[in-house]
C-alpha positions in Angstrom: 27.5 84.6 109.4 23.8 83.5 109.9 20.7 85.6 109.3 18.7 86.7 112.2 15.3 87.2 110.5 13.4 87.4 113.7 15.3 90.1 115.1 14.5 92.2 112.0 11.1 91.0 111.1 9.4 94.4 111.2 12.2 95.7 108.9 11.4 92.9 106.5 7.7 93.8 106.5 8.7 97.5 106.0 10.8 96.6 103.0 7.8 94.6 101.5 5.6 97.6 101.8 8.2 99.7 100.2 8.3 97.4 97.3 4.5 97.1 96.9 3.0 100.5 97.7 4.4 102.3 94.5 3.2 99.6 92.3 -0.3 99.5 93.9 -0.5 103.3 93.5 0.4 103.1 89.8 -2.3 100.5 89.2 -4.9 102.6 90.9 -3.9 105.5 88.8 -3.8 103.5 85.6 -7.3 102.3 86.2 -8.5 106.0 86.0 -6.2 106.8 83.2 -6.5 104.1 80.5 -9.6 103.8 78.4 -9.8 100.1 79.3 -9.8 101.0 83.1 -7.3 98.1 83.8 -4.5 98.3 86.2 -2.0 97.6 83.5 -1.7 98.6 80.0 -2.9 95.6 78.1 -1.8 94.9 74.5 -3.6 93.9 71.4 -3.7 90.3 72.6 -6.6 91.4 75.0 -8.2 94.6 73.4 -7.7 93.7 69.7 -5.9 95.8 67.3 -2.9 95.8 65.0 0.8 96.3 65.7 3.1 97.4 62.8 6.9 97.0 63.5 9.4 99.0 61.4 13.1 98.4 61.3 15.1 101.6 61.3 18.7 102.7 61.2 20.4 104.0 64.3 19.7 103.3 68.0 16.5 104.4 69.6 15.1 103.4 73.0 12.2 104.0 75.2 14.1 106.6 77.1 13.8 108.9 74.1 10.7 110.7 75.3 11.2 113.5 72.8 11.2 111.0 69.9 8.0 109.4 71.1 6.3 112.6 71.5 7.3 113.8 67.9 6.2 110.5 66.4 3.0 110.4 68.4 2.1 114.0 67.3 2.9 113.3 63.6 0.6 110.1 63.8 -2.1 112.2 65.3 -1.9 114.8 62.6 -2.3 111.8 60.1 -5.5 110.6 61.9 -4.0 107.8 64.0 -5.6 108.2 67.4 -4.0 107.0 70.7 -1.1 105.0 69.2 1.0 102.8 71.4 4.7 103.4 70.6 7.8 101.4 71.7 11.2 101.4 70.6 13.1 97.9 70.7 16.6 96.8 69.9 17.3 94.0 67.7 19.9 91.3 67.6 22.1 90.1 64.7 19.8 87.3 63.9 16.9 89.7 63.2 19.3 91.9 61.3 20.1 89.1 58.9 16.4 88.5 57.9 15.9 92.2 56.9 16.9 94.0 53.7 18.8 96.7 55.4 21.2 96.6 58.3 18.8 97.8 61.0 19.6 98.3 64.7 16.3 99.2 66.2 12.6 98.5 65.9 9.9 101.1 66.1 6.6 99.3 67.2 3.3 101.0 66.6 0.1 99.7 67.9 -3.3 101.0 66.5 -6.9 100.0 66.3 -7.6 97.0 64.2 -6.5 97.8 60.6 -5.5 95.8 57.4 -1.8 96.1 56.6 -2.7 97.2 53.0 -5.2 99.8 54.1 -4.7 103.5 53.7 -4.3 103.8 57.5 -1.4 101.5 57.4 0.2 103.4 54.5 -0.2 106.6 56.5 1.7 105.1 59.4 4.5 104.1 57.1 4.7 107.5 55.6 4.9 109.1 59.0 7.6 106.9 60.1 9.5 107.5 57.0 9.4 111.4 57.7 11.2 110.8 61.0 13.5 107.8 60.5 15.6 106.9 57.5 14.8 103.9 55.3 12.2 102.4 57.6 11.3 98.7 56.6 8.1 97.2 57.7 9.1 93.8 59.2 6.1 92.6 61.0 2.4 93.2 61.1 0.3 91.5 63.9 -3.4 91.7 64.3 -6.0 90.5 66.8 -9.7 90.9 66.4 -11.7 92.4 69.3 -13.7 89.3 69.9 -10.6 87.1 70.1 -8.9 89.7 72.4 -11.8 89.6 74.9 -11.8 85.7 74.8 -8.0 85.5 75.5 -8.4 88.0 78.4 -11.2 85.8 79.9 -9.2 82.6 79.4 -6.2 84.2 81.0 -8.3 85.2 84.1 -9.7 81.6 84.4 -6.2 80.1 84.1 -4.8 82.4 86.8 -7.7 81.7 89.2 -7.6 78.0 88.7 -3.9 77.9 89.4 -4.3 79.9 92.7 -7.4 77.8 93.8 -5.3 74.6 93.3 -2.2 76.1 95.2 -4.5 77.2 98.1 -6.2 73.8 98.3 -3.0 72.0 98.4 -1.3 74.3 100.9 -4.3 74.1 103.2 -4.1 70.2 102.9 -0.2 70.1 103.4 0.3 72.4 106.1 -1.6 73.8 109.1 -3.6 77.0 108.7 -0.9 79.4 109.9 1.5 78.1 107.4 -0.9 77.9 104.5 -2.1 81.5 105.0 1.4 82.8 105.2 2.3 81.1 101.9 -0.9 82.3 100.1 -0.1 85.9 101.4 3.4 85.5 99.8 1.7 84.7 96.5 -0.4 87.8 96.8 2.9 89.7 97.8 4.9 88.4 94.7 1.9 88.9 92.3 1.4 92.5 93.4 4.9 93.3 93.1 5.2 92.1 89.4 1.8 93.7 88.4 2.9 96.9 90.1 6.3 97.1 88.3 4.7 96.3 84.9 2.0 99.0 85.7 4.9 101.5 86.3 6.5 100.4 83.1 3.2 100.9 81.2 2.9 104.5 82.6 6.7 105.4 82.0 7.7 103.4 78.9 4.4 102.3 77.4 5.1 98.6 78.1 1.9 96.5 77.3 1.3 93.1 78.7 0.2 90.2 76.6 -0.6 86.4 76.9 3.1 85.6 77.5 3.0 87.8 80.7 0.3 85.8 82.1 2.3 82.7 81.5 5.3 84.4 83.3 3.1 85.1 86.1 1.9 81.6 86.4 5.4 80.3 86.4 6.5 82.7 89.1 3.8 81.8 91.4 4.7 78.1 91.1 8.4 78.8 91.6 7.6 81.1 94.6 5.3 78.7 96.5 7.8 75.9 95.8 10.7 77.8 97.6 8.3 78.7 100.5 7.2 75.0 100.9 11.0 74.2 101.2 11.4 76.5 104.0 8.2 75.5 105.7 9.0 71.8 105.6 12.3 72.5 107.3 10.6 74.4 110.0 8.1 71.6 110.7 11.1 69.1 110.7 13.0 71.2 113.2 9.9 71.6 115.4 9.7 67.8 115.9 13.2 67.7 117.4 13.9 71.1 118.8 10.7 72.4 120.0 11.6 71.8 123.7 15.3 73.2 123.3 14.6 76.2 121.2 12.1 78.8 120.9 9.8 79.2 117.8 11.8 82.2 116.7 15.2 80.4 116.9 13.7 77.4 115.0 12.5 79.9 112.2 16.1 81.3 112.1 17.7 78.0 111.9 15.5 76.6 109.3 16.0 79.7 107.1 19.7 79.5 107.4 19.6 75.7 106.7 17.7 76.3 103.3 19.4 79.6 102.4 22.1 78.3 100.4 19.6 76.0 98.4 17.3 78.9 97.7 20.1 81.3 96.5 21.7 78.7 94.4 18.5 77.7 92.7 17.5 81.3 92.0 21.0 82.5 90.7 21.3 79.6 88.3 17.8 80.2 87.0 18.5 83.9 86.6 21.7 83.4 84.8 19.7 81.5 82.2 16.9 84.2 82.1 19.5 87.0 81.8 21.0 85.4 78.8 17.7 85.1 77.2 16.9 88.8 78.1 20.2 90.1 76.6 20.5 87.9 73.6 16.9 86.6 72.9 14.3 88.0 70.6 12.5 91.3 71.3 9.2 89.7 71.5 10.2 87.7 74.6 11.9 90.4 76.5 9.0 91.4 78.6 8.2 87.8 79.4 11.8 87.1 80.6 11.8 90.4 82.6 8.6 89.3 84.4 10.4 86.0 85.2 13.5 87.6 86.4 11.5 90.0 88.8 9.4 87.1 89.9 12.2 84.8 90.8 13.8 87.7 92.8 10.8 88.7 94.8 9.8 84.9 95.1 13.3 84.2 96.9 12.9 87.4 99.0 9.3 86.6 100.1 10.0 83.0 101.0 12.8 84.0 103.3 11.9 87.4 104.7 8.1 87.6 104.2 6.3 84.3 104.6 8.6 83.1 107.4 8.2 86.4 109.3 4.6 86.1 109.2 4.5 82.7 110.6 6.8 83.7 113.5 4.7 86.8 114.4 1.5 84.9 114.3 3.1 82.1 116.6 4.5 84.8 118.9 1.0 86.4 119.2 -0.5 82.8 119.9 2.2 82.3 122.8 1.3 85.7 124.3 -2.4 85.0 124.2 -1.8 81.6 126.1 0.4 83.0 128.6 -1.4 86.3 129.5 -4.3 84.7 131.2 -2.2 82.6 133.5 -0.2 85.6 134.6 -3.4 87.4 135.4 -4.7 84.5 137.4 -1.4 84.3 139.4 -1.7 87.9 140.4 
């Protein structure tokens, strides 16, 4: 069975809209909700602050909204304003490095504090009231100045990567192809940002420097997949432009590269899935961003970028033929 992308091109664009609009709305809402006015919930890597992680007995998770509310309320009573709370599961290796047999981690982010300060002791006391035998297993602190510097460097890295990709695509392909690939990058980036914006609002997920690393990797993977499809389109145009319509060439090129795209994505996702299920808790969000990015990158290369090129080419053909038809009349 062969895919007929051209026939369902507007359905493909509609699916892209459905995938992007909720995330865009979440980012707009977040900009008015967070004190930082950012579209995503940023972690201490960028804002500065301290994260205290406590190993506890029993299984807890981010879906226990009642537990989050109780813990947040108790911390507020203790004078801890606007704490960021997350529940994380641990693996056997992390259990072996702790005194007690813990099964979950309670992560609490606060403003910049010293781990031996009275504020840190108050946090420990509050956690001890709610959970049995909490064990402080990790304390991470980033100063406000360093956080701002990291944020600026992340934006510079992201901008340079996009500029380099845009320059290469413009040189490698004609303008229509390059613009479609660039819009595909925007499509994939907006999707990942939107999903993590929703996660931030619902589950309190914060982004850090690893998230930017995942985003840059996904951008490279996505544009690579798109280039493979466009290269095949260009090759087929050389030999079949007189025998087939542009839409037929697009369909043929996609079907010729479909197995390659799926095989590459599936094998990569198998590795990432293993990392997500059995890796450390500190890399879960990074791996999740990679998984989502590869999924949306494969989708956009096949169903979004190719569709845009076909629509533009179809419009160009209509523009060329319409004046001739009018002259004959």
